[in-house]
C-alpha positions, 0 to 999 in steps of 0.5 A: 867403306863401312866403319864402326864398332864391330865386324861390319861388311858391305855386301853390295857395292855399286860400280863407280859413281860419277857426280858433279860437285853439287849433285846428289844421288840415292844409293842402295847399300847392303851391310852385314854384321859378320859375327857368330852371334849378333848383339841385342839392340842396335849399333851405330856405324858410318858409311865413308865415301871417298873420291877415287881420284883424290882420297883427301875428299871424303864424306862420312854418313852416320847410320844405325844397324838394327839386329833382329829381336828373337 
C-alpha cells in the first residue's frame, strides 16, 4: 500500500512476491496522485510492504512523488 499526505494510489501492483528472510528484490511500482489539481513541487510518501501471512511483519520505504512543472 501507499501512505502519505494526499490521494496517492498504486496503479500497478505485482502478484504475490515470495522472498527468503535475507533476500532482496527490485520492484517496479507505478503511483498516481488522484486529484483534480496536482500541487506544485513534490510530496513525500511511503510504500508499506506487509507480509500476507503475518501482518505484524512489515517494512516501510520512504519516497518522493514529483509533480510536473508547467
